[in-house]
NUNUNU-60277 format. One line per 5 residues: number of its first residue (from 1); for each residue x, y, z of N, C-alpha, C, O. Coordinates in steps of 0.02 Angstrom, whole numbers, plus 50000, padded with zeros to 5 digits. Example, Ala and Ser with C-alpha at 12.3 -4.5 7.8 and 13.67 -1.06 7.14 Angstrom:
BEGIN
1 = 50660/49716/50390/50615/49775/50390/50660/49835/50390/50712/49834/50423 | 50642/49888/50354/50684/49947/50357/50645/50002/50394/50670/50057/50402;
END
This chain:
BEGIN
1 = 54417/57624/52775/54347/57611/52788/54341/57588/52860/54376/57543/52882 | 54295/57620/52896/54284/57602/52966/54241/57540/52974/54214/57514/52925 | 54235/57516/53035/54198/57455/53049/54124/57461/53030/54095/57413/53005 | 54093/57519/53041/54022/57527/53024/54012/57520/52949/53965/57487/52927 | 54055/57551/52909/54050/57546/52836/54060/57474/52814/54027/57450/52768;
6 = 54106/57438/52847/54118/57368/52830/54057/57325/52847/54040/57280/52809 | 54024/57340/52903/53964/57303/52922/53908/57317/52871/53872/57271/52852 | 53902/57380/52850/53851/57397/52799/53865/57360/52734/53820/57335/52701 | 53929/57358/52714/53948/57323/52652/53933/57249/52658/53910/57218/52610 | 53947/57220/52717/53933/57150/52728/53857/57137/52724/53835/57088/52695;
11 = 53818/57182/52754/53745/57176/52750/53720/57177/52679/53675/57139/52660 | 53749/57221/52638/53729/57225/52567/53747/57160/52531/53707/57135/52492 | 53806/57134/52544/53828/57071/52513/53780/57014/52533/53762/56972/52492 | 53761/57013/52597/53716/56962/52624/53649/56965/52587/53623/56914/52565 | 53621/57025/52581/53557/57034/52547/53562/57016/52473/53518/56983/52446;
16 = 53616/57039/52440/53624/57024/52369/53629/56949/52356/53598/56923/52310 | 53668/56915/52398/53675/56843/52389/53609/56807/52403/53591/56760/52368 | 53572/56830/52454/53507/56801/52468/53459/56810/52410/53423/56763/52392 | 53458/56870/52380/53415/56882/52322/53433/56836/52265/53388/56807/52233 | 53497/56828/52251/53518/56784/52197/53496/56712/52209/53473/56678/52163;
21 = 53504/56688/52270/53482/56620/52287/53407/56612/52279/53383/56563/52250 | 53369/56662/52303/53296/56659/52298/53274/56661/52225/53230/56623/52205 | 53303/56705/52186/53283/56712/52116/53296/56647/52079/53252/56624/52041 | 53354/56617/52089/53370/56554/52054/53319/56500/52073/53295/56463/52029 | 53302/56495/52136/53254/56445/52159/53184/56460/52133/53149/56416/52109;
26 = 53164/56523/52137/53096/56541/52118/53084/56535/52043/53029/56518/52022 | 53135/56548/52003/53125/56541/51930/53104/56470/51914/53057/56459/51876 | 53139/56421/51942/53122/56351/51930/53052/56334/51955/53015/56297/51923 | 53034/56360/52014/52968/56347/52041/52912/56380/52001/52859/56350/51992 | 52924/56441/51977/52874/56474/51934/52860/56430/51873/52802/56417/51857;
31 = 52913/56408/51841/52905/56368/51780/52869/56302/51795/52825/56281/51758 | 52888/56270/51850/52857/56206/51869/52783/56216/51884/52741/56177/51860 | 52765/56267/51923/52695/56279/51940/52654/56301/51880/52595/56284/51874 | 52685/56339/51835/52651/56359/51773/52634/56296/51733/52577/56288/51709 | 52682/56252/51725/52671/56190/51688/52617/56147/51721/52574/56120/51687;
36 = 52620/56142/51787/52569/56103/51824/52499/56132/51814/52450/56095/51808 | 52494/56198/51813/52428/56229/51805/52399/56214/51736/52339/56203/51729 | 52442/56214/51684/52419/56197/51617/52402/56123/51613/52352/56104/51582 | 52444/56080/51643/52430/56008/51643/52363/55993/51677/52325/55950/51654 | 52349/56028/51731/52286/56018/51766/52227/56035/51720/52177/56000/51719;
41 = 52233/56090/51683/52180/56111/51637/52171/56058/51583/52115/56036/51570 | 52225/56037/51551/52220/55987/51498/52194/55920/51525/52158/55885/51490 | 52213/55903/51586/52191/55840/51615/52117/55840/51635/52089/55786/51646 | 52087/55898/51639/52017/55902/51661/51967/55883/51606/51909/55870/51620 | 51990/55881/51543/51945/55866/51488/51985/55833/51432/52038/55858/51412;
46 = 51959/55779/51406/51990/55745/51349/51950/55764/51287/51892/55746/51281 | 51981/55799/51240/51942/55827/51184/51915/55774/51136/51951/55730/51112 | 51851/55780/51123/51819/55740/51071/51799/55787/51014/51796/55766/50956 | 51786/55850/51030/51760/55898/50981/51814/55939/50947/51799/55975/50899 | 51875/55936/50969/51927/55977/50937/51994/55943/50944/52004/55898/50985;
51 = 52041/55967/50905/52110/55940/50906/52152/55986/50951/52158/56046/50938 | 52182/55958/51002/52222/55996/51050/52292/56007/51022/52323/55961/50995 | 52317/56069/51029/52384/56086/51004/52433/56101/51061/52492/56112/51048 | 52411/56100/51122/52453/56111/51181/52489/56178/51181/52544/56185/51207 | 52458/56228/51151/52490/56294/51146/52491/56332/51213/52531/56378/51220;
56 = 52449/56313/51261/52449/56349/51325/52517/56343/51360/52536/56388/51398 | 52552/56288/51349/52619/56281/51379/52667/56335/51355/52714/56353/51390 | 52654/56362/51296/52699/56412/51267/52678/56484/51281/52711/56530/51258 | 52624/56493/51318/52598/56561/51329/52629/56597/51388/52608/56652/51405 | 52678/56567/51420/52713/56600/51476/52785/56613/51458/52820/56568/51433;
61 = 52808/56673/51471/52878/56691/51460/52904/56715/51527/52873/56757/51560 | 52961/56688/51548/52990/56705/51613/53053/56745/51602/53097/56726/51563 | 53057/56801/51636/53114/56846/51630/53143/56859/51699/53109/56882/51744 | 53207/56843/51706/53240/56851/51771/53278/56917/51770/53321/56929/51728 | 53261/56960/51818/53297/57023/51828/53341/57014/51890/53340/56961/51921;
66 = 53379/57064/51908/53425/57057/51964/53389/57044/52030/53417/57009/52073 | 53330/57071/52040/53296/57063/52104/53225/57038/52097/53187/57039/52145 | 53206/57015/52038/53138/56991/52029/53132/56944/51969/53178/56938/51929 | 53075/56911/51966/53058/56869/51909/52994/56897/51880/52945/56906/51915 | 52995/56910/51816/52935/56935/51782/52905/56878/51742/52940/56842/51707;
71 = 52840/56870/51748/52804/56820/51708/52761/56859/51659/52719/56899/51678 | 52773/56847/51596/52732/56876/51543/52689/56820/51516/52715/56768/51495 | 52624/56830/51516/52579/56778/51491/52532/56810/51441/52504/56863/51453 | 52523/56776/51384/52477/56801/51334/52485/56764/51269/52533/56726/51259 | 52438/56774/51225/52439/56740/51161/52499/56757/51118/52520/56716/51077;
76 = 52526/56816/51127/52583/56837/51085/52646/56796/51098/52693/56798/51058 | 52648/56758/51154/52708/56718/51170/52705/56648/51140/52755/56612/51143 | 52648/56629/51112/52641/56562/51084/52660/56562/51011/52631/56600/50972 | 52707/56519/50991/52725/56515/50920/52676/56471/50880/52681/56467/50819 | 52629/56439/50915/52583/56393/50882/52522/56430/50858/52488/56464/50897;
81 = 52507/56425/50793/52449/56459/50765/52385/56418/50770/52387/56357/50781 | 52329/56452/50763/52263/56421/50768/52219/56450/50713/52238/56498/50679 | 52160/56418/50704/52111/56448/50659/52091/56517/50685/52078/56563/50647 | 52088/56522/50752/52076/56587/50784/52143/56612/50809/52191/56574/50813 | 52147/56675/50826/52212/56700/50848/52230/56677/50918/52186/56657/50957;
86 = 52294/56681/50934/52319/56658/50999/52290/56697/51058/52283/56670/51112 | 52274/56761/51047/52245/56800/51102/52176/56772/51121/52157/56773/51179 | 52138/56749/51072/52073/56718/51085/52084/56654/51127/52048/56644/51176 | 52132/56613/51108/52147/56552/51146/52168/56570/51217/52147/56538/51265 | 52211/56620/51223/52234/56641/51289/52175/56662/51333/52167/56638/51389;
91 = 52133/56707/51307/52076/56733/51347/52026/56679/51364/52006/56672/51422 | 52005/56640/51315/51952/56591/51327/51975/56527/51361/51937/56496/51398 | 52037/56507/51349/52061/56445/51381/52103/56459/51443/52088/56434/51497 | 52156/56500/51435/52202/56511/51491/52168/56550/51548/52178/56534/51606 | 52130/56601/51530/52099/56644/51582/52030/56618/51603/52016/56615/51663;
96 = 51988/56601/51555/51919/56582/51571/51908/56507/51580/51857/56487/51610 | 51953/56465/51556/51948/56393/51567/51906/56354/51519/51885/56298/51534 | 51891/56382/51459/51852/56345/51410/51897/56299/51369/51953/56318/51351 | 51872/56240/51354/51908/56191/51313/51883/56198/51241/51839/56160/51220 | 51911/56246/51205/51890/56257/51136/51826/56296/51132/51803/56326/51181;
101 = 51797/56296/51071/51733/56330/51061/51742/56399/51030/51795/56430/51036 | 51689/56421/50997/51688/56486/50965/51633/56528/50998/51580/56502/51016 | 51646/56593/51005/51596/56637/51037/51554/56676/50987/51508/56712/51005 | 51570/56667/50922/51531/56703/50872/51535/56665/50806/51575/56619/50798 | 51493/56684/50761/51491/56653/50694/51420/56654/50669/51373/56666/50707;
106 = 51412/56640/50606/51346/56639/50575/51300/56590/50611/51318/56532/50621 | 51241/56613/50630/51190/56574/50665/51212/56546/50732/51187/56495/50755 | 51259/56579/50764/51283/56557/50830/51223/56556/50878/51186/56605/50881 | 51213/56501/50915/51154/56495/50958/51153/56542/51018/51100/56557/51044 | 51211/56565/51040/51214/56608/51098/51279/56649/51096/51327/56633/51130;
111 = 51280/56702/51055/51342/56741/51046/51373/56761/51113/51339/56784/51159 | 51439/56751/51117/51475/56767/51178/51489/56706/51221/51533/56707/51263 | 51451/56652/51209/51461/56589/51246/51497/56540/51200/51474/56529/51144 | 51553/56511/51221/51589/56464/51177/51548/56401/51162/51525/56367/51208 | 51539/56388/51098/51505/56328/51074/51553/56291/51028/51592/56322/50992;
116 = 51549/56225/51029/51587/56185/50982/51551/56181/50916/51489/56184/50913 | 51590/56173/50863/51562/56160/50797/51563/56085/50787/51606/56050/50816 | 51517/56058/50746/51513/55986/50737/51483/55972/50668/51456/56018/50639 | 51486/55914/50640/51532/55859/50655/51598/55868/50619/51605/55910/50574 | 51646/55826/50639/51711/55826/50605/51701/55799/50535/51652/55762/50526;
121 = 51739/55812/50487/51799/55854/50488/51786/55926/50469/51829/55968/50479 | 51726/55943/50442/51714/56011/50417/51682/56057/50467/51683/56118/50458 | 51652/56030/50520/51620/56069/50573/51568/56119/50545/51573/56179/50560 | 51519/56097/50507/51471/56144/50476/51416/56169/50523/51384/56219/50508 | 51405/56135/50580/51348/56153/50623/51372/56170/50693/51427/56152/50715;
126 = 51329/56206/50729/51343/56220/50799/51323/56160/50841/51269/56131/50831 | 51366/56140/50886/51352/56084/50930/51330/56109/50998/51286/56151/51004 | 51361/56082/51049/51342/56101/51118/51392/56152/51146/51446/56163/51117 | 51375/56182/51203/51422/56230/51234/51489/56195/51251/51490/56136/51271 | 51542/56231/51244/51609/56204/51259/51615/56188/51333/51589/56224/51376;
131 = 51651/56134/51348/51665/56116/51417/51712/56167/51448/51751/56200/51413 | 51708/56174/51514/51755/56218/51548/51777/56186/51613/51744/56140/51639 | 51832/56210/51639/51859/56186/51702/51898/56244/51733/51898/56300/51706 | 51929/56232/51790/51971/56284/51819/52022/56305/51767/52053/56264/51734 | 52030/56370/51759/52077/56394/51709/52149/56387/51735/52160/56384/51795;
136 = 52197/56383/51689/52267/56381/51710/52286/56442/51752/52326/56437/51798 | 52256/56499/51736/52271/56560/51775/52249/56551/51848/52286/56568/51894 | 52188/56526/51858/52163/56514/51926/52206/56462/51962/52225/56470/52020 | 52220/56408/51926/52259/56353/51956/52329/56376/51975/52354/56357/52028 | 52360/56417/51933/52427/56443/51949/52424/56483/52014/52467/56476/52057;
141 = 52373/56526/52021/52366/56565/52082/52359/56521/52143/52389/56535/52195 | 52319/56468/52138/52310/56422/52194/52376/56386/52211/52395/56382/52269 | 52410/56362/52160/52473/56326/52171/52526/56372/52201/52564/56352/52245 | 52529/56434/52176/52579/56482/52201/52565/56500/52274/52611/56502/52315 | 52502/56512/52291/52485/56527/52360/52504/56469/52407/52532/56480/52460;
146 = 52488/56408/52386/52506/56349/52426/52582/56343/52433/52607/56325/52486 | 52617/56357/52379/52690/56353/52381/52719/56404/52430/52764/56388/52469 | 52694/56465/52428/52719/56518/52473/52707/56501/52546/52748/56519/52589 | 52653/56466/52561/52637/56450/52630/52673/56388/52655/52674/56376/52715 | 52702/56349/52611/52735/56287/52632/52807/56284/52611/52851/56308/52648;
151 = 52821/56254/52553/52890/56244/52532/52933/56307/52529/52991/56306/52547 | 52903/56363/52507/52942/56425/52502/52966/56447/52571/53024/56464/52579 | 52922/56445/52620/52940/56467/52687/52997/56424/52715/53043/56449/52746 | 52992/56358/52704/53045/56313/52726/53111/56329/52691/53163/56331/52722 | 53107/56339/52625/53167/56356/52586/53197/56421/52612/53258/56426/52621;
156 = 53155/56471/52622/53178/56536/52645/53215/56529/52712/53268/56559/52722 | 53187/56492/52758/53218/56483/52824/53286/56447/52818/53333/56465/52852 | 53290/56396/52775/53354/56362/52764/53405/56408/52733/53464/56407/52752 | 53383/56451/52686/53429/56498/52654/53456/56548/52706/53516/56563/52706 | 53412/56574/52748/53433/56622/52799/53483/56589/52846/53534/56620/52864;
161 = 53470/56528/52867/53516/56492/52912/53584/56482/52878/53636/56489/52910 | 53583/56464/52814/53645/56455/52776/53685/56520/52773/53745/56520/52786 | 53650/56575/52756/53685/56639/52751/53710/56663/52819/53765/56690/52824 | 53670/56653/52871/53692/56673/52938/53756/56637/52957/53804/56667/52981 | 53757/56572/52945/53816/56533/52961/53876/56556/52920/53932/56562/52945;
166 = 53864/56569/52857/53917/56590/52811/53948/56656/52833/54009/56664/52830 | 53907/56703/52854/53931/56771/52870/53943/56783/52944/53969/56835/52963 | 53925/56736/52986/53930/56745/53059/54000/56762/53082/54010/56809/53121 | 54050/56726/53059/54119/56737/53082/54143/56806/53060/54173/56843/53100 | 54129/56825/52998/54150/56890/52973/54115/56946/53011/54146/56997/53027;
171 = 54051/56938/53024/54013/56988/53061/54039/56995/53133/54046/57050/53158 | 54053/56939/53164/54081/56941/53233/54147/56979/53234/54157/57021/53278 | 54190/56966/53187/54254/57001/53183/54244/57076/53173/54280/57117/53202 | 54195/57095/53132/54181/57166/53120/54152/57200/53183/54168/57257/53197 | 54111/57163/53219/54083/57191/53282/54139/57202/53332/54141/57254/53365;
176 = 54185/57155/53337/54243/57163/53382/54284/57223/53359/54306/57263/53401 | 54294/57230/53294/54331/57288/53268/54296/57353/53285/54328/57402/53303 | 54229/57354/53280/54190/57414/53297/54197/57431/53371/54207/57489/53389 | 54193/57381/53414/54200/57392/53486/54270/57420/53501/54277/57468/53540 | 54321/57391/53471/54390/57416/53482/54397/57487/53457/54431/57528/53488;
181 = 54366/57503/53401/54367/57572/53374/54337/57620/53426/54365/57672/53441 | 54280/57601/53454/54246/57643/53503/54289/57651/53566/54292/57705/53595 | 54320/57597/53588/54363/57600/53647/54422/57647/53635/54439/57688/53678 | 54452/57642/53575/54509/57687/53558/54486/57759/53557/54522/57803/53580 | 54427/57771/53529/54401/57840/53526/54391/57868/53596/54409/57926/53609;
186 = 54364/57829/53641/54352/57853/53710/54418/57861/53746/54426/57908/53786 | 54466/57817/53734/54531/57822/53767/54571/57883/53743/54611/57910/53780 | 54559/57903/53682/54596/57960/53654/54567/58027/53676/54598/58078/53664 | 54509/58028/53707/54477/58091/53727/54496/58111/53797/54473/58163/53821;
END
């Protein structure tokens, strides 16, 4: 194998190792920011009209591939059951930011708008519209954007410096080998 092929192989090793380091770091950050986004949603309203089951924490599934992290989010990932299905909870709470409420039912005052049922424990009547706040989906997007502009960039620069230092000596030796190869080729002609 000539010096150019060795340099290409070194470049591939450099990129592969960088990807592995980034993926390991990003997986932890995805999970942390996902949890923070759900905590922010739950912290925005203290339920008086319904019993909270904290199922939104379970609606994210993280899958690490060789060069990427996939986030699957939806009601089907939550093992916690509800009176309504998990997809309803996902859409109305995780995506739209509503804290409980039903969008339909007999004598619903405004079909399509989440309303709480009242009073406890049987909830026979329609109460007031459900409270809402920033959804976990919106909050995750905000947190991720802020992360990419700050801590991620710093981490990325540190990782590049680490890898440069790690591979610098080997790359220098390969460049010298390449130069010597070229000198030998010219001398032989």
